[in-house]
N, C-alpha and C positions, 0 to 999 in steps of 0.2 A: 504493499500500499504505500503511495506517494505522501511524502511529507510537505509538498509544495503548497498544499491548502492549509497549514498550520501557521497561525500568528502569534508570534512571541510578543505580548503586549507588557510593556514597562510602565507603571503609573510614577509618575513624577520621579524619574532618576535622576539623582544629584551627583553622580562620580563619573566624570569622563572617561576616565581609566577603567571603570566598570562597565561602561557602554562599548568602549573597545574591546575589552576581553570578551564581552557577551556577543559581539559581532563575529569574533573569531572562531568562537565555540560552536555559534551556531553553523556557520559554515563548516566546521570540521565535520558535523553531522547531517548535513545536507538540508538545513533549514534556512530560509532567506527571507521570510517576510517578518520584518521588525517595524513594531508599533509603539511610538512613544507618546504617553498621555502627558501633555503639561510638563516636558522636560525641564529641570532645572539647571541644566549645564548645557554647553555648546557641544552637540553631538559630532559636529565636524570639525572640532577644535584639534589643536596639535596633539594634545595628550590622548584623545580618544583614537585619532588617527593612528598614533604611534603604538598604541596597543593592539590595533586591529590587524596590523600586519597585512597579510595578502587578504583580508576581509573587509577593506574599506569599502567595497561595493555595497556590504550589506548596510552600513552607515549612512552611505549616500542616497540609497534608494528607501531609506528609513521613512515611515509615513508619520507625520506629527498631527496630533490632534489635541482637542482642549479637554474632552471629557472621556470617561470610560465607556458610555454606550456609543459614542463616536467609533471608538477603537474596536466594538463588536459588531458595528455595523454589517448584515449580511450572515453573521456566523449562526450556525445552529446548534454548535456545541461549545461549552466553556469551562475550564477547569481554572480554579484559582489556587493559589499557593498561599499557605499560612503556617506560622509556627505556634500560634496559640491555639490552646483547646478551648472551643467555645461550647456555651450551652445550647446546642443546637441537635435537632433530630438527625440532621445529616451529618455522617460520620467523616472523619479525617481518614483519607486513605493512604497507601503506601504508593509513590510514584509509578513502581513497577507493574503494580495491578491496574492503576486507574487511567494512566496517560494512553495505553492503547485503543481506549474508547474514543479518543479523537479522531482516530484512523479510520474508524468503521463506516465512516460517511464520507468516502473521498471525494465526492463530487461536490461537497459544500464546505465552505470555510469553517474552520474551528480555532478556537483562541485558548493560550496558555497565559495566565494572568499572573504577574509579580508585582508585589507592592514596594513601597520606598525602602531604602536602606535602612533606615532608623525606626520604621514604625509598622511595615508593611500595608495591608490593606485595611481600611475602615470596614465597621459592619456593612454598611450602606454599600460599598463597593462590593463587598463579598455576595451580596444580593444578587448582583447579575451573573453568578456563576451557577452552573448545576451541581459540580461535584467539587471537592476540596481535597487537596493532597497535602500532607506533611512529610518532608523529607526526614527520616528518623535519624538522630544524632546522639552523641554521647551526653549523658546526663552531666558531666564535668564542664561540657562546654557547648552548649546547645546551637548558639547563633551562628548563623552561616552567612558569609558574605555573598552579596547578591548575584555577581558574576559564577560563583561556586554553585549556587543553587540553580542557576539556569543551565550551567553545563551538566549538573547531574541530570536534570530532566531531558536535557537536548540527548544525552547519551542514551537514556532510557528509550526515548522516542527513535532514535537512530538504529537501536539493536531490534526493534520490534519488526518482524516479517511474518504475514500471515502463512500458516503451514500450507504446502501444495494440495493437502486433500480437504482443506477446511471448506464448509459450505458458505459462498458469499452470502453477504447479508441481503436480506429482503429491502429493495429500495423503498423509501419512504419519504414523505414531502415534509419533512419535520421544519416545524416554524422556525424562521430566524428569531434572534434574541431581540431584535429591534421590533419584530412584530409582537413578539410577547410581551414586550415593554409596553407598548401601546394599550394593549388588553389591560395590563396593571394599572396604567393610569385611569383608564376608564372606569374599571372595577372600583379603584379606591374614591374617584368621585361619586359613584352611585352610594357607595357605603357611606360616605360622609352625607350625602343628602339625605338619606333614609335613618339616619342616626344610629347605624350600626357601629360606625366608626367616630371616635371623636379626635378634634385635631391634636390633642396632646398624646395621644396614644396610637394614632394612624400609623407611624412608621414602624413600630413595633409589630402591631397586628400584621401589618401587610407582608413584613418580612416573613411570617408564618404562613400567609398564603403564597408567598414565592417559593418558599421552601416545598409547599406541597404541589404546586404546579410544575416547578423543576423536577421534581422526582418522576412526573408523568412524560416529560419528554414530548410535550404537544405537538401534533401536526398542523399544518397551515390549516386545512379544513376544520380541525377541531377547534383553533382560535378563532376562525370566522363564526363557527357556530355559538361560541361562548359569547362573542362579542354580541351577536344577534340577540341572544337571550337578555344581555344587559340592556340592549336598544329597547326590547320590548318592556323590560321592567320600567325602565326610565318612563317610557310613553303611558304605561299603566298608571305609574305614580302621578305624572303630572295632569292626567285626565282623571283621576280619582273624584276629584270634587265635582267635575262636571256631571258624571253618573250619579252622583249621591244627589245632585240638585235636580237631575230630569225625572 
């Protein structure tokens, strides 16, 4: 399975030497799509280019965006990396077992998301991923350098090959993450309108909904059906008074 559809997404990277090292290790293992979300350093500067060695083309072709949803535009699968154990129903997985999932839909883009060097990804940013990986490290020194973390994951992706006798996955029209995000926004708006959500708790409650739907790996037609239900509920709520007065 090809690696060409995998995006390595870095959220607010701050170290130019890290960026150069990441470009180099990406090219080592056949990954070429680097997306930088609001970078805090010059990815084309001298330090980054020096560390990239023969992978300067990875830095030169990197896509710069301002938000994580922009980085995930068109993707149908996304895995986020995190070092922290979180009180979520979705488990933290080992890269070796989780990352091959990104390659199971080779016709569609997929993303592997890494957070900031100093504090990783926020809970809100993690909401955009469907699965989460944690690289197992020694308890004596658990903190990994960003470039090292990317390198480990690139290695695991690069080593994965489907057995010749494997049954090819059944093609599905899995909904892209931006389409699902539109549904989340529509759902939140409706739930606020009917009083199921309150502004001060909406973010936490919606995170639970996101986790639920992410586990379902919604297809495009299923999102369309869900959005149709929301539109019908919205119409019924707005017209409830008219029916009561008639």
